[in-house]
C-alpha positions as CSV (number, residue, x, y, z in Angstrom):
1,A,-23.1,2.3,1.2
2,D,-26.9,3.0,0.5
3,P,-26.7,7.2,0.9
4,Q,-30.3,7.5,2.5
5,E,-28.7,4.9,5.4
6,R,-28.8,6.8,8.3
7,I,-26.6,6.5,11.3
8,P,-27.0,4.6,14.7
9,Q,-26.5,6.3,17.6
10,S,-23.7,4.0,18.5
11,S,-21.7,4.7,15.2
12,A,-18.6,5.8,16.7
13,P,-16.8,3.4,19.0
14,S,-15.1,4.7,22.3
15,A,-12.1,5.9,22.3
16,D,-11.3,4.6,26.1
17,A,-8.7,2.6,25.2
18,I,-7.0,5.2,23.6
19,P,-3.7,6.3,25.0
20,H,-3.8,9.6,26.6
21,A,-1.9,12.2,24.3
22,P,1.3,14.1,25.1
23,P,1.4,17.8,24.9
24,P,0.4,19.7,21.9
25,V,2.4,20.4,18.9
26,A,3.4,23.3,17.0
27,D,1.0,22.7,14.0
28,A,-1.9,22.5,17.0
29,A,-3.8,25.5,15.7
30,H,-5.0,23.3,12.8
31,D,-6.3,20.4,15.3
32,S,-8.5,22.8,17.3
33,D,-12.5,22.5,17.9
34,D,-12.8,26.7,16.4
35,E,-10.8,25.3,12.7
36,L,-12.7,22.1,12.7
37,D,-16.3,23.8,13.2
38,E,-15.3,26.8,10.5
39,L,-14.1,23.4,8.0
40,L,-17.3,21.6,8.2
41,D,-19.1,24.4,7.8
42,T,-17.0,25.8,4.9
43,H,-15.5,22.5,3.1
44,G,-15.9,23.1,-0.8
45,V,-17.1,20.8,-3.4
46,S,-14.8,20.0,-6.4
47,K,-15.2,17.8,-8.8
48,E,-12.2,15.6,-10.4
49,T,-12.5,16.4,-14.2
50,T,-12.6,13.0,-16.1
51,D,-10.4,13.7,-18.8
52,G,-6.1,14.0,-18.8
53,D,-3.7,15.3,-21.1
54,A,-4.2,13.9,-23.6
55,G,-1.6,15.0,-25.7
56,A,1.2,15.0,-22.9
57,P,4.7,13.8,-24.2
58,S,5.8,10.9,-23.1
59,A,7.1,9.9,-19.5
60,S,10.5,11.4,-18.4
61,A,12.5,8.0,-16.6
62,T,13.9,8.2,-13.4
63,P,17.8,8.0,-13.9
64,G,18.5,3.9,-14.7
65,S,14.8,3.4,-14.5
66,A,13.0,2.6,-17.9
67,L,9.5,3.8,-16.4
68,P,8.8,6.9,-15.0
69,P,8.7,7.6,-11.3
70,D,6.4,5.1,-9.4
71,V,5.0,6.1,-6.0
72,R,3.3,3.3,-4.2
73,M,0.5,3.3,-1.6
74,A,-0.9,1.1,0.7
75,V,-4.5,1.8,0.8
76,I,-5.6,0.2,4.8
77,G,-8.8,0.8,6.7
78,N,-11.7,-0.8,7.9
79,V,-13.9,-2.5,6.3
80,D,-16.6,-0.7,4.3
81,S,-14.8,2.2,5.1
82,G,-14.5,3.5,1.3
83,K,-11.0,2.2,0.1
84,S,-12.1,0.6,-2.8
85,T,-14.9,3.2,-4.3
86,L,-11.9,5.6,-3.7
87,I,-9.4,3.7,-5.9
88,G,-12.2,3.6,-8.2
89,V,-12.7,7.6,-8.5
90,L,-9.1,8.4,-8.4
91,T,-8.3,6.0,-10.9
92,G,-11.0,6.0,-13.1
93,G,-12.0,9.7,-13.1
94,E,-15.6,9.0,-12.3
95,L,-17.4,10.2,-8.9
96,D,-19.6,7.3,-7.2
97,D,-23.4,7.3,-8.1
98,G,-23.9,6.1,-4.2
99,R,-24.6,2.3,-5.3
100,G,-21.4,0.9,-6.0
101,S,-20.1,2.3,-9.1
102,A,-16.6,3.4,-8.7
103,R,-15.9,0.2,-6.2
104,K,-17.0,-2.4,-9.0
105,R,-14.3,-0.8,-11.4
106,V,-11.9,-2.1,-9.0
107,F,-12.9,-5.6,-8.2
108,R,-11.3,-9.0,-9.4
109,H,-14.0,-11.8,-8.5
110,N,-17.7,-12.3,-8.9
111,H,-18.0,-12.7,-4.8
112,E,-16.2,-9.2,-4.4
113,R,-18.9,-7.5,-6.3
114,A,-21.4,-9.5,-4.8
115,N,-20.4,-8.1,-1.2
116,G,-19.2,-5.0,-2.0
117,R,-16.0,-6.3,0.4
118,T,-12.0,-6.6,-1.3
119,S,-10.3,-10.1,0.0
120,C,-7.2,-10.0,-2.2
121,A,-4.5,-7.1,-2.9
122,G,-4.7,-5.7,-6.3
123,Q,-2.8,-3.0,-7.9
124,H,-4.4,0.2,-9.3
125,I,-2.2,2.9,-11.1
126,M,-2.6,6.6,-12.2
127,G,-0.6,8.7,-13.9
128,F,0.3,12.9,-13.7
129,T,1.8,14.7,-16.9
130,K,4.2,17.4,-15.7
131,E,1.2,20.3,-15.2
132,H,0.0,17.6,-12.8
133,A,-3.0,16.6,-14.7
134,P,-4.4,13.4,-14.1
135,V,-4.2,10.5,-16.5
136,H,-6.7,8.5,-15.9
137,Q,-7.8,4.6,-17.1
138,H,-11.5,3.1,-17.3
139,V,-10.9,-0.2,-18.0
140,P,-12.0,-2.3,-14.6
141,A,-10.3,-4.8,-13.3
142,S,-12.4,-7.7,-14.2
143,A,-11.7,-7.0,-17.8
144,A,-10.1,-8.7,-20.6
145,P,-6.2,-8.7,-20.0
146,K,-5.5,-7.2,-23.3
147,A,-7.9,-4.4,-22.5
148,K,-5.9,-4.1,-19.2
149,T,-2.6,-4.3,-21.1
150,K,-3.7,-1.4,-23.6
151,A,-5.1,0.5,-20.5
152,W,-1.9,0.7,-18.4
153,S,0.4,1.3,-21.6
154,T,-1.7,4.2,-22.6
155,V,-1.5,5.3,-18.9
156,V,2.8,5.1,-18.7
157,Q,3.0,6.5,-22.3
158,Q,1.5,10.2,-20.8
159,S,2.5,10.2,-17.6
160,S,5.7,11.8,-16.1
161,N,5.4,10.2,-12.7
162,I,2.8,7.0,-11.8
163,V,0.7,6.4,-8.4
164,T,0.2,2.6,-7.8
165,F,-2.3,1.9,-5.0
166,I,-2.3,-1.0,-4.0
167,D,-5.9,-1.9,-2.5
168,L,-5.8,-4.0,0.7
169,A,-8.8,-6.2,2.7
170,G,-10.6,-4.3,5.7
171,H,-12.1,-7.4,7.0
172,E,-10.6,-9.0,10.2
173,R,-10.7,-12.1,8.4
174,Y,-8.5,-11.3,5.7
175,L,-6.2,-9.6,8.3
176,K,-3.5,-11.9,7.4
177,T,-3.4,-11.1,3.4
178,T,-3.4,-7.3,4.4
179,I,-0.6,-7.8,6.4
180,A,1.0,-9.6,3.9
181,G,0.6,-6.8,1.3
182,L,2.0,-4.3,3.6
183,T,4.9,-6.2,4.6
184,G,5.4,-8.0,0.3
185,S,4.7,-4.9,-1.6
186,F,7.0,-2.5,0.2
187,P,5.1,0.3,-0.3
188,D,6.4,4.0,0.0
189,Y,3.2,5.5,1.9
190,A,0.2,4.2,3.5
191,V,-3.2,5.7,2.7
192,I,-5.7,5.0,6.0
193,I,-9.1,5.0,5.6
194,V,-11.4,6.4,7.5
195,G,-15.5,6.2,7.3
196,A,-16.8,9.5,8.8
197,N,-20.1,7.6,10.5
198,M,-17.7,4.8,11.8
199,G,-15.2,6.8,13.8
200,V,-11.7,4.6,13.9
201,S,-12.8,1.2,14.7
202,K,-10.9,-1.4,16.1
203,M,-9.1,-2.8,12.7
204,T,-8.3,0.8,11.7
205,K,-6.4,0.8,14.4
206,E,-4.8,-2.7,13.9
207,H,-3.9,-1.6,10.3
208,L,-2.0,1.4,11.9
209,A,-0.3,0.0,14.4
210,V,1.5,-2.3,11.9
211,A,2.0,0.8,9.3
212,I,3.5,2.4,12.2
213,A,6.2,-0.7,13.3
214,L,7.1,-1.0,9.6
215,E,7.9,2.2,9.7
216,I,5.4,3.4,7.2
217,P,5.0,7.0,6.8
218,I,0.6,7.5,6.8
219,L,-1.3,9.7,5.2
220,V,-5.1,9.5,6.4
221,V,-8.4,10.5,4.4
222,V,-11.7,10.5,6.0
223,T,-14.3,9.1,3.9
224,K,-18.2,9.5,3.3
225,V,-18.4,13.2,4.8
226,D,-21.4,13.9,2.5
227,M,-23.6,11.6,4.8
228,C,-22.1,12.1,8.1
229,P,-23.9,14.5,10.7
230,E,-21.7,17.1,11.9
231,K,-21.8,16.4,15.3
232,V,-20.8,12.5,14.0
233,L,-17.7,13.5,11.8
234,R,-16.1,16.3,14.3
235,H,-16.2,13.3,17.2
236,T,-14.0,11.1,14.7
237,L,-11.7,14.1,14.0
238,K,-11.3,14.4,17.7
239,Q,-10.4,10.9,18.2
240,L,-8.6,10.5,15.4
241,F,-6.3,13.4,16.4
242,K,-5.6,11.4,19.5
243,I,-4.3,8.0,18.5
244,L,-2.2,10.4,16.0
245,R,-0.4,12.5,18.7
246,S,0.0,9.3,21.1
247,P,3.3,8.7,21.8
248,V,2.9,5.5,19.9
249,C,2.6,6.9,16.8
250,N,3.9,10.8,17.4
251,K,2.3,12.5,14.5
252,M,1.5,15.9,13.9
253,P,-1.9,15.6,11.9
254,R,-2.4,18.8,9.8
255,L,-6.2,18.7,8.4
256,M,-6.0,20.1,4.3
257,K,-8.6,23.0,3.8
258,K,-7.0,25.1,1.0
259,D,-4.5,23.7,-1.7
260,E,-1.9,26.1,-0.3
261,D,-1.8,23.3,2.8
262,N,-0.5,20.2,0.0
263,D,2.4,23.4,-0.4
264,Q,2.9,23.9,3.2
265,V,3.2,20.5,3.6
266,L,5.3,18.9,1.3
267,S,7.9,21.7,1.7
268,T,7.9,21.7,4.9
269,D,8.5,17.3,5.4
270,A,8.3,15.8,1.9
271,D,8.4,12.1,3.4
272,L,6.0,12.4,5.7
273,I,7.6,11.7,8.4
274,R,6.1,13.7,11.8
275,I,3.6,15.4,8.9
276,C,0.4,13.6,8.7
277,P,-2.5,15.4,6.4
278,V,-5.8,14.2,6.6
279,F,-8.2,15.0,3.7
280,L,-11.7,14.9,4.4
281,V,-13.3,13.7,1.2
282,S,-16.5,12.5,-0.6
283,A,-16.6,9.5,-3.8
284,V,-20.3,10.5,-4.8
285,E,-20.5,14.6,-3.9
286,G,-16.6,15.1,-5.5
287,T,-15.6,17.0,-2.0
288,N,-11.6,17.4,-1.9
289,I,-11.3,14.9,-4.6
290,A,-9.3,17.5,-6.3
291,R,-7.1,18.6,-3.3
292,L,-5.9,14.9,-2.8
293,T,-5.7,14.3,-6.4
294,D,-3.2,17.4,-6.7
295,F,-1.4,16.1,-3.8
296,L,-1.0,12.7,-5.0
297,A,0.6,13.9,-8.6
298,R,3.3,15.6,-6.4
299,V,4.4,13.3,-3.7
300,Q,7.6,11.7,-4.5
301,P,8.9,8.1,-3.9
302,R,10.7,7.7,-0.4
303,G,13.8,6.2,-0.5
304,S,14.8,5.0,2.8
305,W,14.7,1.6,1.8
306,R,16.0,2.1,-1.7
307,Q,19.6,3.0,-0.4
308,G,21.3,-0.2,-1.6
309,S,23.5,0.0,-4.0
310,T,23.7,-1.8,-7.5
311,T,27.3,-2.9,-6.6
312,H,25.4,-5.0,-3.9
313,G,23.9,-7.1,-6.5
314,T,20.8,-7.8,-7.7
315,E,18.1,-9.4,-5.6
316,F,14.1,-9.9,-6.8
317,E,11.8,-11.2,-4.5
318,I,8.8,-13.8,-5.9
319,D,5.1,-12.7,-5.6
320,E,3.4,-14.9,-7.6
321,T,4.2,-17.7,-10.7
322,F,2.6,-18.1,-13.5
323,A,2.4,-20.8,-16.5
324,V,1.8,-19.4,-19.6
325,H,1.2,-21.0,-22.6
326,G,3.6,-20.8,-24.6
327,V,5.8,-18.6,-22.7
328,G,6.7,-20.5,-20.2
329,I,7.1,-19.9,-16.1
330,V,6.6,-16.4,-15.5
331,V,7.3,-15.0,-11.8
332,S,6.1,-11.8,-10.5
333,G,7.7,-9.8,-7.9
334,T,9.7,-6.6,-6.4
335,V,14.2,-5.7,-7.2
336,T,14.2,-5.2,-3.4
337,A,18.4,-4.3,-4.6
338,G,20.2,-3.5,-7.5
339,R,18.7,-3.8,-11.3
340,L,17.4,-6.4,-13.3
341,N,18.5,-6.8,-16.8
342,V,17.0,-8.6,-19.8
343,N,19.2,-11.7,-20.1
344,D,21.1,-11.7,-16.7
345,T,21.6,-15.4,-15.3
346,L,20.9,-15.4,-11.7
347,A,20.6,-17.6,-8.8
348,M,16.6,-18.8,-7.8
349,G,15.9,-20.8,-4.2
350,P,15.8,-21.7,-2.2
351,F,13.9,-24.5,-2.9
352,S,13.1,-27.1,-1.0
353,D,16.6,-28.8,-0.4
354,G,17.9,-25.6,0.6
355,S,19.7,-25.3,-3.4
356,F,19.7,-22.8,-5.6
357,R,19.6,-23.3,-9.5
358,Q,20.6,-21.0,-12.6
359,V,17.6,-19.5,-14.3
360,L,18.3,-17.2,-17.7
361,V,15.8,-13.7,-17.4
362,R,14.2,-14.1,-21.3
363,S,11.9,-11.1,-20.8
364,I,10.8,-8.6,-18.4
365,H,7.4,-6.7,-18.3
366,A,6.6,-3.8,-15.9
367,K,3.3,-1.6,-15.5
368,R,1.7,-4.5,-18.6
369,I,5.1,-2.9,-20.5
370,P,7.7,-4.9,-22.0
371,V,11.5,-3.2,-20.7
372,E,14.8,-4.0,-20.9
373,H,15.0,-3.8,-17.1
374,V,13.6,-2.6,-13.7
375,T,15.4,-1.0,-10.6
376,E,15.3,-1.3,-6.8
377,G,11.5,-0.4,-5.6
378,E,10.1,-1.2,-8.9
379,S,7.4,-4.4,-9.5
380,A,7.7,-6.7,-12.4
381,S,7.4,-10.1,-14.0
382,C,10.0,-11.5,-15.8
383,S,10.0,-15.3,-17.9
384,I,12.4,-17.3,-17.0
385,R,14.6,-20.7,-18.1
386,F,16.9,-23.2,-16.0
387,V,20.2,-23.1,-17.9
388,K,20.7,-26.6,-17.2
389,R,18.2,-29.1,-18.3
390,K,18.5,-30.9,-15.4
391,E,17.8,-28.9,-12.8
392,Q,14.1,-27.8,-14.7
393,V,11.3,-28.2,-11.7
394,E,7.4,-27.8,-12.2
395,R,5.4,-24.3,-11.9
396,R,4.2,-25.8,-8.2
397,L,7.9,-26.0,-6.9
398,I,8.3,-22.3,-7.3
399,R,7.1,-20.9,-4.4
400,R,6.0,-16.6,-2.7
401,G,9.0,-15.5,-0.8
402,M,11.8,-17.2,-2.7
403,V,14.4,-14.9,-4.5
404,L,16.2,-14.4,-7.7
405,V,19.8,-13.0,-6.7
406,S,23.0,-12.3,-8.5
407,L,25.5,-15.6,-8.4
408,D,28.1,-13.4,-6.7
409,K,26.3,-12.9,-3.6
410,Q,26.5,-17.2,-2.5
411,P,23.1,-17.1,-1.1
412,E,22.8,-19.8,1.9
413,P,19.2,-21.4,3.6
414,V,19.1,-20.7,7.2
415,S,16.7,-22.8,9.1
416,E,17.0,-20.3,12.3
417,F,16.9,-16.7,12.6
418,E,17.1,-14.3,15.6
419,A,14.8,-10.9,15.8
420,Q,14.3,-8.1,18.3
421,I,10.2,-7.9,18.4
422,L,7.9,-5.5,20.1
423,V,4.5,-7.6,21.0
424,L,1.9,-4.6,19.7
425,H,-0.9,-6.6,20.7
426,H,-1.8,-10.3,21.9
427,P,-4.6,-11.8,24.7
428,T,-1.9,-14.4,26.7
429,T,1.2,-15.2,27.1
430,I,3.8,-16.2,25.0
431,K,6.6,-18.3,26.3
432,T,9.0,-20.7,24.4
433,R,7.9,-23.2,21.7
434,Y,4.9,-21.0,20.8
435,Q,4.4,-21.0,17.2
436,P,3.4,-17.5,15.6
437,V,3.0,-16.5,11.9
438,V,6.2,-14.9,10.9
439,H,6.2,-12.0,7.8
440,C,9.5,-10.8,6.3
441,G,9.1,-8.9,3.3
442,N,6.9,-11.4,0.7
443,I,7.9,-14.7,3.1
444,R,5.0,-15.9,5.8
445,Q,6.3,-19.0,7.6
446,T,4.7,-20.3,10.6
447,A,7.9,-20.6,13.3
448,T,8.7,-22.5,16.3
449,I,10.4,-20.0,19.0
450,E,13.2,-21.8,20.8
451,S,14.7,-19.2,23.5
452,M,13.8,-15.4,23.7
453,S,16.3,-13.0,26.1
454,L,12.8,-12.8,28.9
455,D,11.3,-15.3,30.4
456,R,7.6,-14.4,29.1
457,L,6.3,-11.9,27.2
458,R,2.7,-10.0,27.0
459,T,1.3,-7.0,25.4
460,G,4.1,-4.1,25.0
461,D,6.7,-5.7,25.5
462,R,10.2,-6.2,23.9
463,A,12.7,-9.1,23.6
464,K,15.6,-10.7,21.9
465,I,14.3,-13.7,20.2
466,R,15.4,-17.1,18.5
467,F,13.6,-18.8,16.2
């Protein structure tokens, strides 16, 4: 965005459709108009250093893992709110010039650099030493694979913990890509980016509703505070707090005005189940970037969805497939249960005929470095080969949503299932034979409603449905 550009009179959307807020919560003192005025007058500028602790010792891995603790954060919000720019500033350690220099480091495709909008999900990492000093990597996402591998390896080796940013699209036409990223990348937290001069837009509410429905803890970053008039910023914050306090979200918004606020929030609610931190930042002037960086350095991976034991066997959800010259078939995805080891023999499927076929894991790479194993919650890519030659298939037959599972699990494919659903929003009535797109983990598939517990469904209804 051009920093010289001024905001139109109607830049902040109306909040008429926002549900009425419940009575103020215990921490409402942080959110009063007086404190907002004080914050707007006194918020400090601190610029993040670009030098990590180059002499930091090698990372100490979590129990059972070959990698440092990895916090996965999905970055979502409306188009042009500054998601990619913020990721570029945090991971690269250099402020934006106001003309898109930071976001160019995270764009992968030419058309993204041309129009300044993310159209696909991308992952970017930054590390932290034991002293919480940031470890940056300056290689752009569009660089050659060898350069990116070297940069990522340096970050992993010098860090005691890692934050992986999952950059998702904000434009309405890419909504299904964003939802697939939220369901298939298994994030620990969702970072809602709100442009201070744009207010809480329709797509911001849509993304927030999906994150709340998936029970992903959230934190909010309000960007572009350097170019936003005080009156518009105050209106944006009031609108944002009203939505967060609504019965649907049921959050306690907390303005992060001082460094001590990081200590209080993480000691009171480390998993951000109830409290929602709100940071006011500027990627151009560096406002509160250091405070946000300190918070990211101290937040821990959320283990609530990783309660499975290794005794339940291994489960690896496939996200993408590749054919590498001299290597063969490579699949990437996330370990959702158990532990994946090199030389494991697993069942892969279901294929179009419903069958599962045995494959051997030949090698594993995580964060672009070779490892012997990966555990629950970690993303990786692994080279595989089919155990039986007659079962060998082409790469095009291995699809997103397929799984690698332990042989003792005896997996069976299903063509029908039941689910309890809540209609967040739908413009028309839903009846039997309606065909929605079902997102379940990495699976994105059209399904037909065969029966449901209610005659018809509208916005806000709950029902048990058989697909």
